[in-house]
DRENBA-364192 format. One record per residue (C-alpha): residue in three letters; residue number from 0; x, y, z. Coordinates in steps of 0.001 Angstrom, whole numbers, plus 500000, padded with zeros to 6 digits. Layout:
<rs>
   resn   resi        X        Y        Z
    ALA    NUM        X        Y        Z
...
</rs>
This chain:
<rs>
   resn   resi        X        Y        Z
    TYR      0   079675   901492   772145
    ASN      1   082792   899692   770989
    ILE      2   084495   901489   768139
    GLY      3   087241   899715   766259
    ALA      4   090371   901445   765058
    GLY      5   091895   898674   762975
    ASN      6   093996   897263   765808
    GLU      7   094073   893592   766652
    LYS      8   095995   892681   769775
    THR      9   096276   889460   771694
    ASN     10   095526   889460   775399
    ARG     11   099251   889015   775970
    GLU     12   100141   892049   773841
    ILE     13   097677   894188   775787
    THR     14   099098   892876   779057
    ASP     15   102597   893888   777936
    ILE     16   101402   897395   777003
    ILE     17   099755   897834   780419
    LEU     18   102843   896524   782223
    ALA     19   105036   898981   780306
    ALA     20   102696   901873   781167
    LEU     21   102963   900933   784846
    GLY     22   106723   900376   784713
    LYS     23   106188   896767   785797
    ASP     24   107570   893497   784504
    GLU     25   106071   890079   783856
    SER     26   106460   889071   787512
    SER     27   103338   891176   788191
    VAL     28   101197   888856   786053
    ASN     29   099192   886052   787650
    TYR     30   098592   883367   785062
    VAL     31   095345   881423   785303
    GLU     32   093895   878536   783349
    ASP     33   091907   879633   780302
    ARG     34   088153   879394   780683
    LYS     35   086112   877338   778222
    GLY     36   085520   879345   775082
    HIS     37   088421   881679   775905
    ASP     38   088703   884456   773323
    ARG     39   092079   884553   771619
    ARG     40   091454   887957   770095
    TYR     41   088790   890603   769676
    SER     42   088102   892275   766361
    ILE     43   085673   895101   765662
    ALA     44   084690   896236   762174
    THR     45   085800   899778   761375
    ASP     46   084027   900426   758080
    LYS     47   080824   902033   759429
    VAL     48   082582   904459   761758
    ALA     49   085041   905370   758987
    GLU     50   082056   906262   756778
    LEU     51   081114   908823   759431
    GLY     52   084577   910372   759153
    TRP     53   085855   909105   762493
    ALA     54   089542   908325   762853
    PRO     55   091554   907619   766000
    GLN     56   093361   910606   767513
    VAL     57   096017   908502   769269
    THR     58   097524   905071   768783
    PHE     59   096258   902065   770722
    ASP     60   099392   902076   772882
    GLU     61   099006   905802   773648
    ALA     62   095345   905304   774562
    ILE     63   096233   902508   776995
    GLU     64   099006   904656   778509
    LEU     65   096571   907579   778956
    THR     66   093981   905281   780535
    VAL     67   096494   903734   782934
    GLN     68   097769   907192   783878
    TRP     69   094204   908330   784594
    TYR     70   093776   905430   787025
    VAL     71   097121   906203   788672
    ASP     72   096253   909906   789018
    ASN     73   092660   909357   790178
    ARG     74   092945   906540   792690
    ALA     75   091012   908598   795269
    TRP     76   088024   908577   792929
    TRP     77   087889   904883   791939
    ALA     78   089359   903048   794955
    PRO     79   086335   903682   797233
    LEU     80   084025   902399   794498
    ARG     81   086062   899216   794199
    GLU     82   085943   898700   797951
    ARG     83   082195   899196   798006
    VAL     84   081779   896471   795382
    ARG     85   084168   894125   797188
    ASN     86   082242   894535   800443
    ARG     87   078867   893529   798998
</rs>
């Protein structure tokens, strides 16, 4: 399920957060032409989940940093899966 937390970020803002978490700069980004119907933003309603008493435990930026760090720390787990998909 997608659960909103009241954050709206552009694709570019999310890219910048990920780059910062990796200690990389904009030179790591490969720009491509937008596809037809390209989404400029994603927004998820938060009212229903708030009624259940849910609230985010960390900020959006912290959550991205934790996710990126998990991928850095667990490469041995996910890299073979990626290779298996690439070799199909």
